[in-house]
C-alpha positions in Angstrom: -23.5 -19.9 14.0 -23.7 -18.4 17.3 -26.8 -18.5 19.7 -27.7 -15.0 21.7 -27.7 -15.7 25.5 -28.1 -12.5 26.7 -29.1 -9.1 25.4 -29.0 -5.7 26.9 -28.9 -2.2 25.5 -25.1 -0.9 26.3 -24.5 2.3 26.9 -25.6 5.4 25.1 -24.4 7.4 22.3 -23.6 10.6 23.9 -21.4 12.3 20.5 -18.1 11.9 21.4 -15.9 9.5 18.9 -14.4 7.6 18.9 -16.8 5.8 21.6 -13.2 4.0 22.5 -15.8 1.2 24.0 -14.4 -1.1 26.3 -16.0 -4.0 28.3 -15.5 -7.1 31.4 -17.1 -9.5 33.4 -16.7 -11.4 36.5 -16.7 -14.9 37.4 -20.1 -13.7 39.0 -21.7 -11.9 36.2 -21.0 -8.4 37.3 -19.7 -7.1 33.7 -18.9 -3.1 33.3 -19.1 -1.5 29.7 -17.7 1.7 29.3 -17.1 3.9 27.0 -16.1 7.7 26.3 -17.4 9.1 28.5 -19.7 7.1 30.6 -19.3 3.8 32.7 -22.9 0.6 33.4 -22.6 -1.9 35.4 -24.6 -4.8 34.2 -25.9 -8.0 36.1 -25.0 -10.7 33.3 -27.8 -13.3 34.6 -30.4 -11.1 35.0 -29.4 -7.8 32.4 -30.4 -5.5 34.8 -28.9 -1.8 34.2 -27.3 -1.4 38.7 -25.9 1.7 37.9 -24.8 3.9 35.9 -22.3 6.6 35.9 -19.5 8.9 33.9 -15.9 9.2 33.9 -16.0 11.9 35.9 -18.1 11.5 38.4 -16.5 8.2 39.0 -13.0 10.7 40.1 -12.0 12.7 43.1 -13.3 16.6 41.3 -10.5 17.7 42.9 -9.0 16.8 39.7 -11.0 19.4 37.5 -13.0 19.0 34.8 -10.7 18.4 31.9 -11.8 16.2 29.9 -11.9 11.6 30.6 -12.0 9.9 27.8 -10.1 6.5 26.4 -11.1 4.3 29.0 -10.0 0.3 29.1 -11.5 -2.3 31.7 -10.2 -5.4 32.6 -11.3 -8.3 35.2 -8.6 -10.7 37.1 -10.4 -13.8 37.7 -7.5 -14.8 39.8 -8.2 -12.3 42.6 -11.5 -12.0 41.5 -11.3 -7.5 41.0 -11.9 -5.2 38.0 -9.4 -2.5 37.2 -10.7 1.0 35.1 -7.8 3.0 33.9 -8.8 5.7 31.7 -7.0 9.7 30.5 -7.4 12.8 31.8 -6.5 15.9 29.8 -4.2 16.5 26.2 -2.2 17.7 28.0 2.3 17.8 29.5 0.6 20.1 32.9 -2.9 18.9 33.4 -2.4 15.4 32.4 -2.9 12.2 34.0 -3.9 8.7 33.7 -6.6 7.4 36.1 -5.8 3.8 37.3 -8.6 2.5 39.2 -8.5 -0.8 41.1 -11.6 -2.3 42.9 -11.9 -3.0 46.6 -14.2 -6.8 46.4 -15.4 -8.5 43.3 -18.6 -6.1 43.5 -17.9 -2.9 41.0 -20.4 -1.6 43.0 -18.7 -1.3 46.1 -15.7 1.0 46.3 -12.7 1.6 44.9 -9.1 2.6 45.3 -8.0 5.3 42.8 -5.0 5.9 41.3 -3.5 9.0 39.4 -0.3 8.8 37.4 1.2 11.6 35.5 0.9 11.9 31.6 4.4 13.8 31.2 6.3 11.1 33.3 9.7 11.9 30.9 9.3 16.0 32.7 9.5 16.6 28.7 6.1 18.7 27.5 4.4 15.8 26.7 1.4 13.9 27.3 -0.1 10.0 27.0 -2.5 9.2 24.9 -4.3 5.9 23.3 -4.1 3.2 25.9 -3.9 -0.1 25.9 -3.8 -2.3 29.3 -3.3 -6.3 29.6 -1.6 -8.6 33.1 -0.1 -11.2 34.4 -0.4 -13.4 37.6 1.4 -10.4 39.3 1.2 -7.1 37.1 -1.1 -4.8 35.3 0.5 -3.1 32.6 -0.3 -0.3 30.8 1.0 1.4 27.7 0.2 5.1 26.2 2.0 6.5 23.5 3.3 9.8 24.3 2.1 13.2 22.0 4.3 16.4 21.4 1.4 19.0 21.9 -0.3 20.9 19.6 0.7 18.4 16.9 -1.8 16.0 15.8 -1.2 12.4 17.3 -0.3 11.2 14.1 3.4 13.4 13.7 4.1 14.6 16.7 4.0 10.8 18.1 7.0 10.4 20.5 7.6 7.1 22.0 5.5 4.3 23.5 5.9 3.9 27.3 5.0 1.0 30.0 3.8 0.8 33.4 4.1 -1.8 34.9 2.0 -2.0 38.3 1.4 -4.8 41.3 -2.1 -5.5 40.9 -1.5 -6.5 45.2 -0.4 -3.0 46.0 -3.8 -1.9 44.3 -6.1 -4.0 45.7 -4.9 -3.6 49.6 -5.3 0.2 48.6 -2.0 1.2 49.4 -0.3 4.8 49.8 1.3 4.5 46.9 1.4 1.7 44.2 4.3 -0.7 43.7 5.6 0.3 39.6 8.1 0.3 36.9 8.3 2.7 34.4 9.8 1.5 30.4 10.9 4.1 28.3 13.1 4.1 25.1 11.5 1.2 23.0 13.1 1.2 19.5 14.3 -0.8 16.4 16.7 0.7 14.2 16.4 3.4 16.2 13.1 4.6 15.8 10.4 4.3 18.5 8.4 1.6 18.2 4.6 2.8 18.3 1.7 1.5 19.7 3.0 -1.5 21.5 0.2 -3.4 22.1 0.0 -6.0 25.7 -1.2 -9.7 24.5 -3.8 -11.4 26.6 -2.2 -15.1 26.5 -3.6 -18.0 28.1 -1.3 -18.3 30.7 -1.0 -15.2 31.6 -1.9 -15.4 35.1 0.0 -18.3 36.1 2.9 -16.7 34.1 5.2 -13.0 34.8 6.2 -12.2 32.0 4.5 -10.0 29.7 4.7 -9.3 25.6 3.6 -6.7 23.5 3.1 -6.7 20.0 3.6 -4.2 17.0 4.0 -3.2 13.6 5.0 -0.2 10.9 1.2 0.7 12.0 2.4 4.3 9.1 3.9 2.3 5.9 2.3 1.7 2.7 3.6 -1.4 2.8 4.6 -3.3 6.1 6.1 -6.8 6.0 6.6 -6.6 10.0 5.8 -7.8 13.0 7.3 -6.2 16.7 7.6 -9.1 19.6 8.8 -7.5 22.6 
């Protein structure tokens, strides 16, 4: 049976549902744990809580005070850097995807923070339900586009993929080097909830794979590999 190697209390519950917990740990034992809507930094070797912060205080307040949610955390063992993304606001006009790259391997240090538009096609949509992965060169972010004033179940209007060059983020370039992929369909219908797949060779490869299925079908025998 598995044994507990290290144990510590995680992010405190703050009545957010769901908590959308995400976690990443570096080779030297720095751990970032994020939920709606807080970020904790731990030292895995000692179990010490190094710092705690809110998603709100993690970014420049010039964006405003709208909701910040759905955090995702990842670690790049080749470049020894962290990445954090989360969503800001659920409206087309105010919404953003926040993308942050650690400037060093120390998450207590500086971060390079960028904003992607929540409505990149300028068609009155907002981005929801992010997922992330990476390969040797790029960070991939998938989100669902949602029609305002409709539930996410029925308001779905396509999944899009942001492909971002990691080096531009680690260097703190004025603008990230990136590509936006859209119109991902099968049989004339959008594929929902495309999820990038972490593979054993992902850091030696320049490709990326995405999985999905017919999420809302009562009976389903189909797996989509993109």
